[in-house]
Residue frames as qw, qx, qy, qz and C-alpha x, y, z in Angstrom:
[[0.067, 0.347, -0.374, 0.858, -192.81, 84.00, 60.82],
 [0.225, -0.425, -0.817, 0.319, -194.64, 83.72, 64.08],
 [0.122, -0.709, -0.348, -0.602, -197.64, 85.94, 64.46],
 [0.217, -0.072, -0.551, 0.803, -197.68, 88.33, 67.36],
 [0.203, -0.688, -0.652, -0.247, -200.97, 89.27, 68.94],
 [0.059, -0.702, 0.080, -0.705, -201.97, 92.42, 70.58],
 [0.715, -0.624, 0.080, -0.306, -202.64, 90.71, 73.86],
 [0.322, 0.605, -0.687, 0.241, -199.27, 89.88, 75.43],
 [0.862, -0.286, -0.417, 0.046, -198.60, 86.74, 77.48],
 [0.197, 0.481, -0.530, 0.670, -197.18, 87.64, 80.85],
 [0.550, -0.494, -0.649, 0.177, -197.68, 86.90, 84.55],
 [0.059, -0.644, 0.125, -0.753, -198.69, 89.79, 86.75],
 [0.159, -0.003, -0.769, 0.619, -198.62, 89.94, 90.58],
 [0.399, -0.598, -0.530, -0.450, -201.95, 89.83, 92.41],
 [0.377, -0.712, 0.182, -0.564, -203.19, 91.06, 95.76],
 [0.923, -0.378, 0.014, -0.063, -202.62, 87.69, 97.45],
 [0.816, -0.204, 0.199, 0.502, -199.04, 87.30, 96.22],
 [0.164, 0.954, -0.060, -0.244, -197.59, 90.76, 95.34],
 [0.116, -0.680, 0.658, 0.303, -194.14, 89.32, 94.67],
 [0.838, 0.364, -0.303, -0.270, -193.58, 87.03, 91.72],
 [0.869, -0.342, 0.342, 0.098, -191.90, 83.70, 92.29],
 [0.306, -0.510, 0.638, 0.488, -188.59, 82.60, 90.71],
 [0.428, 0.258, 0.822, 0.273, -190.50, 80.58, 88.15],
 [0.279, 0.855, 0.430, -0.080, -192.91, 83.38, 87.24],
 [0.063, -0.859, 0.262, 0.436, -190.00, 85.89, 86.82],
 [0.341, -0.281, 0.766, 0.466, -188.22, 83.42, 84.57],
 [0.411, 0.553, 0.717, 0.104, -191.42, 82.86, 82.55],
 [0.166, 0.934, 0.191, -0.251, -191.80, 86.60, 82.01],
 [0.252, -0.674, 0.507, 0.475, -188.08, 87.01, 81.18],
 [0.413, 0.010, 0.813, 0.410, -188.27, 84.27, 78.52],
 [0.371, 0.735, 0.567, -0.010, -191.40, 85.79, 77.03],
 [0.039, 0.930, -0.106, -0.351, -189.58, 89.15, 76.66],
 [0.334, -0.449, 0.681, 0.473, -186.56, 87.38, 75.12],
 [0.454, 0.338, 0.780, 0.265, -188.78, 85.68, 72.53],
 [0.272, 0.886, 0.360, -0.110, -190.61, 88.87, 71.67],
 [0.135, -0.808, 0.343, 0.459, -187.28, 90.67, 71.21],
 [0.355, -0.185, 0.794, 0.456, -186.05, 88.00, 68.78],
 [0.383, 0.614, 0.686, 0.077, -189.47, 87.98, 66.97],
 [0.106, 0.937, 0.093, -0.319, -189.15, 91.77, 66.56],
 [0.214, -0.620, 0.569, 0.496, -185.73, 91.36, 65.06],
 [0.397, 0.146, 0.834, 0.356, -186.93, 88.74, 62.55],
 [0.300, 0.798, 0.519, -0.069, -189.82, 90.99, 61.58],
 [0.024, -0.862, 0.216, 0.458, -187.36, 93.92, 61.08],
 [0.298, -0.283, 0.762, 0.502, -185.38, 91.64, 58.69],
 [0.366, 0.472, 0.788, 0.152, -188.52, 90.73, 56.82],
 [0.184, 0.908, 0.283, -0.250, -189.32, 94.42, 56.42],
 [0.131, -0.819, 0.335, 0.446, -185.88, 95.74, 55.56],
 [0.563, -0.131, 0.709, 0.404, -184.69, 93.02, 53.13],
 [0.483, 0.657, 0.529, 0.235, -187.03, 93.81, 50.14],
 [0.056, 0.992, 0.012, -0.114, -186.15, 97.56, 50.44],
 [0.393, -0.661, 0.526, 0.364, -182.44, 96.79, 50.63],
 [0.627, 0.142, 0.685, 0.342, -182.64, 94.38, 47.69],
 [0.381, 0.839, 0.382, 0.067, -184.46, 96.94, 45.60],
 [0.021, -0.975, 0.179, 0.130, -181.87, 99.65, 46.16],
 [0.560, -0.415, 0.638, 0.327, -178.93, 97.21, 45.87],
 [0.590, 0.312, 0.668, 0.330, -180.16, 96.04, 42.42],
 [0.322, 0.855, 0.367, 0.177, -181.40, 99.45, 41.12],
 [0.032, -0.988, 0.141, -0.058, -178.76, 101.72, 42.49],
 [0.508, -0.681, 0.501, 0.164, -175.69, 100.03, 43.77],
 [0.757, 0.065, 0.562, 0.327, -175.02, 97.38, 41.04],
 [0.536, 0.767, 0.213, 0.279, -175.38, 100.00, 38.12],
 [0.107, -0.954, 0.276, -0.042, -172.99, 102.32, 40.00],
 [0.660, -0.463, 0.551, 0.215, -170.46, 99.49, 40.48],
 [0.745, 0.380, 0.456, 0.304, -170.69, 98.58, 36.80],
 [0.275, 0.943, 0.042, 0.185, -170.22, 102.25, 35.84],
 [0.388, -0.835, 0.384, 0.072, -167.20, 102.48, 38.18],
 [0.772, -0.128, 0.560, 0.272, -165.67, 99.33, 36.72],
 [0.611, 0.668, 0.311, 0.288, -166.15, 100.61, 33.14],
 [0.069, 0.981, -0.136, 0.121, -164.48, 103.95, 34.03],
 [0.585, -0.631, 0.491, 0.138, -161.61, 102.18, 35.77],
 [0.784, 0.195, 0.495, 0.320, -161.04, 100.04, 32.75],
 [0.403, 0.866, 0.126, 0.268, -161.00, 103.21, 30.59],
 [0.296, -0.907, 0.299, 0.009, -158.50, 104.60, 33.01],
 [0.768, -0.272, 0.516, 0.264, -156.22, 101.60, 32.58],
 [0.680, 0.481, 0.398, 0.385, -156.22, 101.96, 28.77],
 [0.113, 0.979, 0.033, 0.168, -155.70, 105.69, 29.00],
 [0.445, -0.794, 0.402, 0.100, -152.73, 105.40, 31.34],
 [0.801, -0.043, 0.497, 0.332, -151.23, 102.59, 29.21],
 [0.526, 0.715, 0.265, 0.376, -151.44, 104.87, 26.14],
 [0.088, -0.980, 0.079, -0.157, -150.11, 107.83, 28.07],
 [0.805, -0.489, 0.192, 0.275, -147.15, 106.03, 29.47],
 [0.724, 0.166, 0.293, 0.602, -145.01, 106.63, 26.36],
 [0.149, 0.960, 0.133, 0.196, -145.63, 110.49, 26.23],
 [0.630, 0.328, -0.240, 0.661, -142.31, 112.25, 26.22],
 [0.172, -0.720, 0.126, -0.660, -143.49, 114.86, 28.70],
 [0.827, -0.535, -0.064, -0.160, -143.44, 112.35, 31.50],
 [0.030, -0.710, 0.680, -0.183, -140.28, 111.99, 33.65],
 [0.505, 0.151, -0.848, 0.050, -138.74, 108.64, 34.61],
 [0.061, 0.013, 0.767, -0.639, -140.04, 109.02, 38.17],
 [0.592, 0.194, 0.128, -0.772, -143.63, 109.69, 36.89],
 [0.702, 0.235, -0.581, -0.339, -143.35, 106.59, 34.65],
 [0.269, 0.128, -0.895, 0.331, -142.12, 104.50, 37.55],
 [0.319, 0.106, 0.566, -0.753, -145.17, 105.61, 39.52],
 [0.666, 0.260, -0.181, -0.675, -147.45, 104.86, 36.60],
 [0.439, 0.232, -0.865, -0.070, -146.10, 101.33, 36.39],
 [0.005, -0.069, -0.843, 0.533, -147.29, 100.64, 39.88],
 [0.435, 0.262, 0.218, -0.834, -150.66, 102.38, 39.25],
 [0.613, 0.303, -0.486, -0.544, -151.39, 100.55, 36.00],
 [0.386, 0.104, -0.915, 0.045, -150.38, 97.07, 37.29],
 [0.095, 0.114, 0.789, -0.596, -152.43, 97.37, 40.47],
 [0.519, 0.316, 0.154, -0.779, -155.50, 98.85, 38.76],
 [0.617, 0.277, -0.575, -0.460, -155.45, 96.29, 35.89],
 [0.238, 0.094, -0.948, 0.190, -154.74, 93.36, 38.28],
 [0.253, 0.197, 0.642, -0.696, -157.84, 94.37, 40.41],
 [0.572, 0.389, 0.023, -0.722, -160.10, 94.54, 37.35],
 [0.150, 0.274, -0.881, -0.354, -159.13, 91.28, 35.48],
 [0.039, -0.229, -0.970, 0.073, -161.89, 89.25, 37.10],
 [0.217, 0.466, 0.415, -0.751, -164.43, 92.08, 37.06],
 [0.578, 0.584, -0.060, -0.566, -165.07, 92.09, 33.32],
 [0.816, 0.065, 0.567, 0.097, -165.14, 88.93, 31.34],
 [0.629, 0.741, 0.203, 0.120, -164.88, 90.73, 27.96],
 [0.085, 0.926, -0.317, 0.188, -161.99, 92.97, 29.02],
 [0.811, -0.521, 0.265, 0.033, -160.23, 90.31, 31.14],
 [0.878, 0.171, 0.189, 0.405, -157.81, 89.05, 28.46],
 [0.371, 0.756, -0.007, 0.540, -156.74, 92.55, 27.44],
 [0.387, -0.847, 0.225, -0.287, -156.34, 93.75, 31.03],
 [0.896, -0.336, 0.224, 0.184, -154.19, 90.70, 31.79],
 [0.726, 0.422, 0.088, 0.536, -151.95, 91.57, 28.89],
 [0.031, 0.848, -0.118, 0.516, -151.58, 95.16, 30.17],
 [0.708, -0.668, 0.201, -0.110, -150.90, 93.76, 33.74],
 [0.914, -0.051, 0.183, 0.360, -148.16, 91.49, 32.38],
 [0.485, 0.691, 0.000, 0.536, -146.64, 94.39, 30.39],
 [0.066, -0.794, 0.228, -0.560, -146.11, 96.43, 33.63],
 [0.784, -0.553, 0.211, -0.187, -145.83, 93.84, 36.40],
 [0.029, 0.605, -0.795, -0.034, -142.44, 92.16, 37.15],
 [0.324, -0.016, 0.943, -0.069, -144.42, 88.79, 37.39],
 [0.298, -0.133, -0.717, -0.616, -146.83, 87.14, 34.91],
 [0.580, -0.235, 0.132, -0.769, -150.42, 87.25, 36.17],
 [0.905, -0.039, -0.330, -0.267, -151.15, 83.55, 35.57],
 [0.634, 0.196, -0.618, 0.422, -147.85, 82.52, 37.18],
 [0.099, -0.321, 0.453, -0.826, -148.60, 84.82, 40.18],
 [0.730, -0.189, 0.056, -0.654, -152.11, 83.45, 40.64],
 [0.870, 0.072, -0.488, -0.012, -150.79, 79.83, 40.31],
 [0.396, 0.227, -0.640, 0.619, -148.18, 80.52, 43.09],
 [0.344, -0.279, 0.350, -0.826, -150.89, 82.08, 45.30],
 [0.873, -0.080, -0.184, -0.445, -153.31, 79.13, 44.73],
 [0.764, 0.177, -0.577, 0.228, -150.39, 76.73, 45.40],
 [0.092, 0.312, -0.545, 0.773, -149.64, 78.58, 48.60],
 [0.639, -0.198, 0.190, -0.719, -153.28, 78.35, 49.72],
 [0.890, 0.028, -0.414, -0.190, -153.26, 74.63, 48.85],
 [0.519, 0.207, -0.671, 0.487, -150.20, 74.00, 51.10],
 [0.196, -0.259, 0.469, -0.822, -151.79, 76.00, 53.94],
 [0.782, -0.120, -0.025, -0.611, -155.18, 74.13, 53.66],
 [0.829, 0.092, -0.551, 0.022, -153.42, 70.77, 53.49],
 [0.306, 0.221, -0.668, 0.642, -151.51, 71.62, 56.64],
 [0.403, -0.177, 0.318, -0.840, -154.63, 72.93, 58.47],
 [0.848, -0.001, -0.071, -0.525, -156.92, 70.11, 57.28],
 [0.463, -0.410, 0.785, -0.033, -154.30, 67.39, 57.44],
 [0.796, 0.378, 0.465, -0.081, -155.19, 66.04, 54.02],
 [0.329, -0.185, 0.599, 0.706, -153.75, 65.73, 50.49],
 [0.445, 0.609, 0.237, -0.613, -155.78, 67.80, 48.07],
 [0.797, 0.375, 0.437, 0.184, -154.13, 66.14, 45.05],
 [0.350, -0.386, 0.376, 0.766, -151.87, 67.31, 42.24],
 [0.270, 0.402, 0.715, 0.504, -154.60, 67.65, 39.59],
 [0.024, 0.807, 0.401, -0.433, -155.89, 71.01, 40.66],
 [0.395, 0.709, 0.244, 0.532, -156.18, 73.91, 38.25],
 [0.494, -0.395, -0.288, 0.719, -153.82, 76.36, 39.89],
 [0.039, 0.207, 0.191, 0.959, -155.39, 79.27, 38.05],
 [0.516, -0.484, -0.462, -0.536, -158.70, 78.61, 39.83],
 [0.078, -0.231, 0.671, -0.700, -158.92, 79.48, 43.62],
 [0.726, -0.077, 0.060, -0.681, -162.65, 78.45, 43.37],
 [0.841, 0.124, -0.516, -0.103, -161.64, 74.86, 42.37],
 [0.348, 0.276, -0.715, 0.539, -159.19, 74.74, 45.29],
 [0.364, -0.188, 0.418, -0.810, -161.91, 75.95, 47.78],
 [0.824, 0.024, -0.166, -0.540, -164.38, 73.42, 46.42],
 [0.706, 0.206, -0.660, 0.155, -161.88, 70.60, 46.79],
 [0.127, 0.204, -0.692, 0.680, -161.09, 71.62, 50.32],
 [0.567, -0.125, 0.221, -0.784, -164.85, 71.89, 51.14],
 [0.857, 0.060, -0.400, -0.320, -165.44, 68.44, 49.78],
 [0.528, 0.177, -0.730, 0.395, -162.66, 67.06, 52.07],
 [0.166, -0.187, 0.523, -0.815, -164.17, 68.87, 55.06],
 [0.754, -0.047, -0.051, -0.653, -167.62, 67.43, 54.33],
 [0.799, 0.133, -0.585, -0.045, -166.12, 64.00, 53.91],
 [0.292, 0.227, -0.702, 0.609, -164.37, 64.35, 57.23],
 [0.443, -0.153, 0.312, -0.827, -167.54, 65.46, 58.93],
 [0.830, 0.047, -0.298, -0.470, -169.39, 62.53, 57.44],
 [0.670, 0.169, -0.686, 0.228, -166.75, 60.06, 58.65],
 [0.025, 0.220, -0.615, 0.757, -166.73, 61.66, 62.10],
 [0.639, -0.111, 0.113, -0.753, -170.54, 61.47, 62.30],
 [0.862, 0.055, -0.449, -0.228, -170.45, 57.75, 61.29],
 [0.481, 0.164, -0.714, 0.482, -167.75, 57.00, 63.88],
 [0.253, -0.174, 0.467, -0.829, -169.78, 58.84, 66.59],
 [0.798, -0.064, -0.124, -0.586, -172.91, 56.85, 65.59],
 [0.791, 0.089, -0.603, 0.056, -170.99, 53.60, 65.90],
 [0.223, 0.205, -0.647, 0.699, -169.61, 54.70, 69.26],
 [0.506, -0.173, 0.217, -0.817, -173.22, 55.56, 70.43],
 [0.865, -0.015, -0.386, -0.319, -174.40, 52.10, 69.34],
 [0.612, 0.172, -0.677, 0.372, -171.57, 50.53, 71.27],
 [0.045, -0.224, 0.517, -0.825, -172.23, 52.69, 74.30],
 [0.666, -0.145, -0.031, -0.731, -175.90, 51.83, 74.14],
 [0.825, 0.004, -0.553, -0.114, -175.10, 48.06, 74.15],
 [0.345, 0.200, -0.705, 0.587, -173.02, 48.38, 77.33],
 [0.438, -0.614, -0.653, 0.061, -174.90, 47.83, 80.55],
 [0.047, -0.699, 0.080, -0.709, -175.76, 51.22, 82.24],
 [0.238, 0.012, -0.704, 0.668, -175.05, 51.87, 85.81],
 [0.134, -0.661, -0.713, 0.190, -177.93, 52.54, 88.20],
 [0.142, -0.592, -0.103, 0.786, -176.97, 56.19, 88.20],
 [0.035, 0.143, -0.567, -0.811, -177.08, 56.45, 84.33],
 [0.122, -0.422, -0.872, -0.217, -180.41, 54.55, 84.33],
 [0.142, -0.689, -0.540, 0.461, -181.92, 56.95, 86.89],
 [0.057, -0.481, 0.150, 0.862, -180.65, 60.00, 84.96],
 [0.071, -0.083, -0.751, -0.651, -182.19, 58.65, 81.65],
 [0.155, -0.560, -0.813, 0.025, -185.43, 57.96, 83.43],
 [0.101, -0.667, -0.303, 0.673, -185.58, 61.53, 84.78],
 [0.004, 0.306, -0.419, -0.855, -184.84, 62.97, 81.39],
 [0.131, -0.248, -0.836, -0.472, -187.55, 60.85, 79.77],
 [0.148, -0.635, -0.698, 0.296, -190.00, 61.81, 82.45],
 [0.076, -0.571, -0.054, 0.816, -189.25, 65.48, 82.04],
 [0.079, 0.108, -0.627, -0.767, -189.70, 65.18, 78.15],
 [0.136, -0.424, -0.876, -0.186, -192.93, 63.39, 78.68],
 [0.109, -0.690, -0.506, 0.507, -194.22, 66.14, 80.96],
 [0.050, -0.433, 0.235, 0.869, -193.17, 68.80, 78.50],
 [0.100, -0.103, -0.790, -0.596, -194.96, 67.02, 75.69],
 [0.147, -0.560, -0.808, 0.106, -198.01, 66.56, 77.84],
 [0.081, -0.585, -0.263, 0.763, -198.02, 70.30, 78.76],
 [0.117, 0.266, -0.449, -0.845, -198.07, 71.37, 75.08],
 [0.179, -0.215, -0.888, -0.364, -200.55, 68.65, 74.19],
 [0.067, -0.563, -0.707, 0.423, -202.99, 69.86, 76.83],
 [0.102, 0.555, 0.041, -0.825, -203.04, 73.34, 75.53],
 [0.142, 0.154, -0.711, -0.671, -203.37, 72.03, 71.90],
 [0.093, -0.334, -0.936, -0.066, -206.30, 69.74, 72.80],
 [0.026, 0.614, 0.515, -0.597, -208.23, 72.53, 74.48],
 [0.160, 0.498, -0.248, -0.815, -207.81, 74.73, 71.40],
 [0.142, 0.088, -0.842, -0.513, -208.54, 71.99, 68.93],
 [0.015, 0.429, 0.882, -0.195, -211.67, 70.95, 70.77],
 [0.160, 0.692, 0.338, -0.617, -213.12, 74.43, 70.48],
 [0.150, 0.594, -0.373, -0.697, -211.86, 75.26, 66.95],
 [0.420, 0.055, 0.868, 0.260, -212.63, 72.02, 65.14],
 [0.285, 0.250, -0.248, -0.891, -214.22, 73.38, 61.92],
 [0.267, -0.132, -0.890, -0.345, -216.11, 70.25, 61.12],
 [0.124, -0.473, -0.781, 0.389, -218.46, 71.00, 64.06],
 [0.070, 0.443, 0.106, -0.887, -219.33, 74.45, 62.75],
 [0.435, 0.573, 0.692, 0.067, -222.53, 74.86, 60.57],
 [0.204, 0.933, 0.080, -0.285, -222.08, 78.56, 59.73],
 [0.812, 0.434, 0.069, 0.384, -219.83, 78.83, 56.63],
 [0.166, 0.852, -0.222, 0.445, -218.13, 82.08, 57.68],
 [0.563, -0.676, 0.424, -0.215, -217.41, 80.82, 61.18],
 [0.970, 0.025, 0.197, 0.139, -216.17, 77.57, 59.69],
 [0.630, 0.646, -0.099, 0.419, -213.67, 79.53, 57.60],
 [0.148, -0.830, 0.343, -0.414, -212.51, 81.51, 60.57],
 [0.786, -0.470, 0.384, -0.121, -212.04, 78.45, 62.70],
 [0.921, 0.294, 0.062, 0.248, -210.23, 76.69, 59.80],
 [0.370, 0.765, -0.248, 0.465, -207.72, 79.55, 59.65],
 [0.442, -0.715, 0.377, -0.389, -207.33, 79.55, 63.36],
 [0.947, -0.173, 0.269, -0.026, -206.90, 75.74, 63.48],
 [0.787, 0.500, -0.124, 0.340, -204.15, 76.03, 60.89],
 [0.039, 0.781, -0.399, 0.478, -202.32, 78.42, 63.18],
 [0.730, -0.493, 0.372, -0.294, -202.86, 76.08, 66.13],
 [0.979, 0.116, 0.116, 0.120, -201.54, 73.04, 64.14],
 [0.544, 0.662, -0.254, 0.450, -198.49, 75.04, 62.92],
 [0.253, -0.726, 0.438, -0.465, -197.66, 76.11, 66.53],
 [0.878, -0.306, 0.318, -0.185, -198.15, 72.53, 67.90],
 [0.916, 0.358, -0.034, 0.176, -195.94, 71.05, 65.21],
 [0.411, 0.648, -0.329, 0.551, -193.15, 73.44, 66.13],
 [0.590, -0.398, -0.545, 0.445, -193.68, 72.95, 69.89],
 [0.117, 0.403, -0.019, 0.908, -194.41, 76.74, 69.92],
 [0.277, -0.496, -0.729, 0.383, -195.89, 77.09, 73.39],
 [0.041, -0.356, -0.161, 0.919, -195.95, 80.88, 73.38],
 [0.272, -0.004, -0.479, -0.835, -198.05, 81.02, 70.20],
 [0.394, -0.373, -0.830, -0.126, -200.47, 78.43, 71.65],
 [0.248, -0.499, -0.566, 0.608, -200.83, 80.54, 74.76],
 [0.056, 0.195, -0.138, -0.969, -201.34, 83.65, 72.66],
 [0.339, -0.178, -0.692, -0.612, -204.10, 81.92, 70.78],
 [0.349, -0.466, -0.782, 0.223, -205.71, 80.93, 74.07],
 [0.105, -0.454, -0.289, 0.836, -205.69, 84.57, 75.20],
 [0.132, 0.090, -0.447, -0.880, -206.89, 85.67, 71.77],
 [0.442, -0.266, -0.734, -0.441, -209.85, 83.29, 72.00],
 [0.410, -0.489, 0.303, -0.708, -210.35, 84.09, 75.71],
 [0.834, -0.129, -0.535, -0.050, -209.76, 80.53, 76.78],
 [0.620, -0.316, -0.415, 0.586, -207.46, 81.79, 79.53],
 [0.042, -0.951, -0.092, -0.292, -207.24, 85.07, 81.30],
 [0.160, 0.706, -0.482, 0.494, -204.63, 86.90, 83.49],
 [0.661, -0.461, 0.429, -0.408, -205.72, 85.08, 86.58],
 [0.993, 0.105, 0.047, -0.033, -205.21, 81.69, 84.87],
 [0.633, 0.579, -0.328, 0.395, -201.65, 82.68, 83.88],
 [0.107, -0.681, 0.468, -0.553, -200.88, 84.08, 87.34],
 [0.735, -0.361, 0.412, -0.400, -202.14, 81.01, 89.17],
 [0.834, 0.321, -0.448, -0.032, -200.20, 78.41, 87.22],
 [0.857, -0.507, 0.069, 0.064, -198.48, 75.93, 89.46],
 [0.199, -0.776, 0.545, 0.246, -194.69, 75.98, 89.89],
 [0.620, -0.077, 0.751, 0.213, -194.51, 72.52, 88.34],
 [0.580, 0.682, 0.433, 0.104, -196.41, 73.60, 85.30],
 [0.086, 0.972, -0.168, -0.143, -194.21, 76.76, 85.06],
 [0.492, -0.532, 0.637, 0.263, -191.13, 74.64, 85.21],
 [0.644, 0.289, 0.671, 0.228, -192.29, 72.66, 82.19],
 [0.360, 0.896, 0.256, 0.034, -193.36, 75.79, 80.32],
 [0.150, -0.899, 0.331, 0.244, -190.00, 77.52, 81.03],
 [0.580, -0.223, 0.698, 0.357, -188.11, 74.54, 79.57],
 [0.554, 0.557, 0.575, 0.228, -190.16, 74.79, 76.39],
 [0.138, 0.986, 0.071, -0.064, -189.76, 78.60, 76.17],
 [0.406, -0.688, 0.482, 0.362, -185.96, 78.27, 76.60],
 [0.590, 0.119, 0.711, 0.363, -185.91, 76.01, 73.53],
 [0.357, 0.835, 0.406, 0.105, -187.95, 78.54, 71.62],
 [0.129, -0.929, 0.213, 0.274, -185.33, 81.21, 72.41],
 [0.478, -0.423, 0.638, 0.431, -182.59, 79.00, 71.11],
 [0.538, 0.450, 0.659, 0.272, -184.59, 78.16, 67.97],
 [0.205, 0.960, 0.187, -0.038, -185.17, 81.90, 67.31],
 [0.320, -0.773, 0.416, 0.356, -181.44, 82.48, 67.78],
 [0.551, -0.044, 0.728, 0.405, -180.70, 79.86, 65.17],
 [0.416, 0.721, 0.533, 0.151, -183.17, 81.45, 62.82],
 [0.008, -0.975, 0.057, 0.217, -181.72, 84.84, 63.22],
 [0.440, -0.514, 0.602, 0.423, -178.24, 83.46, 62.58],
 [0.554, 0.274, 0.711, 0.335, -179.46, 81.82, 59.41],
 [0.283, 0.904, 0.318, 0.028, -181.16, 85.02, 58.19],
 [0.144, -0.916, 0.263, 0.268, -178.06, 87.12, 58.87],
 [0.524, -0.307, 0.677, 0.417, -175.70, 84.57, 57.27],
 [0.503, 0.530, 0.640, 0.239, -177.90, 84.35, 54.20],
 [0.113, 0.979, 0.122, -0.115, -178.03, 88.18, 53.99],
 [0.346, -0.724, 0.458, 0.383, -174.21, 88.40, 54.10],
 [0.562, 0.026, 0.737, 0.376, -173.87, 85.75, 51.46],
 [0.429, 0.716, 0.535, 0.129, -176.39, 87.33, 49.12],
 [0.181, 0.978, 0.056, 0.087, -174.80, 90.81, 49.16],
 [0.722, 0.404, -0.249, 0.504, -171.14, 89.97, 49.68],
 [0.347, -0.844, 0.194, -0.361, -170.86, 91.32, 53.18],
 [0.255, 0.489, -0.753, 0.358, -167.83, 90.40, 55.24],
 [0.691, -0.344, -0.632, -0.067, -168.74, 87.45, 57.44],
 [0.506, -0.262, -0.512, 0.643, -167.08, 89.16, 60.39],
 [0.027, -0.199, -0.005, -0.980, -168.76, 92.51, 59.86],
 [0.162, 0.363, 0.765, -0.507, -171.78, 92.94, 62.22],
 [0.202, -0.243, -0.523, -0.792, -175.10, 93.40, 60.31],
 [0.108, 0.388, 0.759, -0.512, -178.48, 94.28, 61.73],
 [0.207, 0.659, 0.641, 0.334, -181.79, 95.35, 60.20],
 [0.151, -0.916, -0.241, 0.283, -181.35, 98.75, 61.87],
 [0.266, -0.715, 0.331, 0.556, -178.06, 99.53, 60.06],
 [0.591, 0.108, 0.649, 0.467, -177.94, 97.83, 56.71],
 [0.346, 0.811, 0.390, 0.266, -179.86, 100.56, 54.84],
 [0.222, -0.952, 0.121, 0.175, -177.80, 103.22, 56.54],
 [0.560, -0.398, 0.580, 0.439, -174.57, 101.40, 55.47],
 [0.563, 0.445, 0.600, 0.354, -175.93, 100.99, 52.02],
 [0.148, 0.972, 0.182, 0.015, -176.56, 104.76, 51.80],
 [0.390, -0.766, 0.385, 0.336, -172.90, 105.31, 52.85],
 [0.609, -0.041, 0.666, 0.430, -171.69, 102.90, 50.13],
 [0.430, 0.715, 0.498, 0.237, -173.84, 104.62, 47.50],
 [0.073, -0.984, 0.039, 0.160, -172.49, 108.03, 48.48],
 [0.439, -0.570, 0.559, 0.413, -168.87, 106.77, 48.14],
 [0.585, 0.244, 0.679, 0.371, -169.60, 105.11, 44.83],
 [0.298, 0.897, 0.313, 0.094, -171.23, 108.27, 43.34],
 [0.197, -0.911, 0.276, 0.235, -168.19, 110.24, 44.45],
 [0.616, -0.279, 0.654, 0.339, -165.98, 107.61, 42.98],
 [0.533, 0.526, 0.586, 0.309, -167.69, 107.72, 39.59],
 [0.119, 0.985, 0.120, -0.032, -167.79, 111.52, 39.58],
 [0.354, -0.763, 0.431, 0.326, -164.00, 111.69, 40.32],
 [0.604, -0.044, 0.681, 0.412, -163.13, 109.17, 37.65],
 [0.423, 0.757, 0.463, 0.182, -165.20, 111.06, 35.07],
 [0.044, -0.989, 0.074, 0.116, -163.51, 114.30, 35.98],
 [0.515, -0.549, 0.546, 0.366, -160.05, 112.79, 35.91],
 [0.626, 0.241, 0.640, 0.375, -160.50, 111.08, 32.56],
 [0.324, 0.894, 0.275, 0.142, -161.69, 114.46, 31.10],
 [0.231, -0.934, 0.224, 0.157, -158.81, 116.38, 32.72],
 [0.703, -0.338, 0.505, 0.369, -156.10, 113.98, 31.58],
 [0.636, 0.691, 0.274, 0.208, -156.51, 115.15, 28.02],
 [0.122, 0.913, -0.289, 0.260, -154.05, 117.79, 29.16],
 [0.780, 0.140, -0.493, 0.359, -150.80, 116.12, 30.04],
 [0.071, 0.454, -0.438, 0.773, -150.18, 118.79, 32.71],
 [0.690, -0.374, 0.141, -0.603, -153.20, 117.58, 34.66],
 [0.955, -0.022, -0.294, 0.009, -151.99, 113.94, 34.47],
 [0.517, 0.340, -0.480, 0.622, -148.57, 115.00, 35.78],
 [0.290, -0.459, 0.330, -0.772, -150.29, 116.92, 38.64],
 [0.886, -0.244, -0.070, -0.387, -152.47, 113.83, 39.44],
 [0.849, 0.128, -0.438, 0.265, -149.38, 111.57, 39.50],
 [0.233, 0.438, -0.487, 0.718, -147.66, 113.94, 41.91],
 [0.535, -0.403, 0.211, -0.712, -150.60, 113.73, 44.32],
 [0.932, -0.082, -0.303, -0.180, -150.53, 109.93, 44.40],
 [0.281, -0.613, 0.705, -0.222, -148.73, 108.04, 47.19],
 [0.916, 0.120, -0.325, -0.201, -147.79, 104.47, 46.35],
 [0.637, -0.553, 0.537, -0.011, -146.08, 101.74, 48.34],
 [0.481, 0.591, -0.586, -0.275, -143.56, 100.35, 45.95],
 [0.061, -0.302, 0.942, -0.134, -142.57, 97.23, 47.97],
 [0.445, 0.250, 0.755, -0.412, -146.21, 96.11, 48.34],
 [0.010, -0.072, -0.653, -0.754, -147.22, 97.30, 44.89],
 [0.106, -0.653, -0.750, 0.017, -150.47, 98.60, 46.33],
 [0.033, 0.697, 0.121, 0.706, -152.05, 101.99, 46.53],
 [0.300, -0.208, -0.573, 0.733, -151.48, 103.89, 49.68],
 [0.206, 0.588, 0.360, -0.694, -153.71, 106.64, 48.52],
 [0.239, 0.226, 0.685, 0.651, -155.70, 107.04, 45.33],
 [0.206, 0.162, 0.072, -0.962, -157.91, 109.92, 44.18],
 [0.673, -0.030, -0.298, -0.677, -160.74, 107.49, 43.13]]
């Protein structure tokens, strides 16, 4: 993570030129964009350990408790199904409830999976393994159509994971082949004689890159010349300069112009007047570097957010931010606690068949889709 200093880099207007130039305004705008992204990354650094602790210590135990209670519910309903007090309509409703609940839990508990599958097959019009095989086969056909490939006939149709891994392998192979083809085209293109216009454009791009590298190198050399620890005789000062030099080297390796400028301010190598009096040509080079820093920070934020979603099973299309994840977690915890409390109360109440009948009456189920429309837990 990039360190932020108390002294902020920015260009201020002076008495001679009260209005900032276009380049100066762009410089300040880019600095603000970088700081905004830095702040977001620092917020992720702060919130992630807290989120992880609550996720592991609170959410996961509640989810396990909820799963255990739902499995108990499946077994209870399976046993209660034959009770003579139940009407045919109530049994029809119980068939849908048991099949859906058991089907959703089969992959949640390895020890109970086999027994839950047997209960599912008992109440469902289709065999669980056959149904999964048909779904995986449908996914296979869809992926083959979308990707334009043959995923083979040796797939385990009971394993969606194997199908997705096979599809991912084909995607990666296709990307590698496309990259190889593009590289060959680039080589062939490079061999062709360039027009004067293309040569001039390449020369301008090379010159601009050289100027950008020179701009960063100039700042780096000034800092390195002052901070070189080998020239310092005092041990404490040598240690201080060693630490600062490490920060300078890190910033230089990453082409992090803003951090180099911040270090210059921190060490008082430049002042506000020096920033405000930079030439437009120098500002142009600096702004090009700062734009790339903004893009790099955007890529870093995207990586952090994607990793966070993956680690905690968050929908890839659901927006996440360090300002909301703890609040959303609190909502999930509240709902889970209510879920657990309701399950416990229902299981205790169902010892009286009248309460089970009342519970069934309050449930609305969609028969055609065999899914819950409303469930009390």
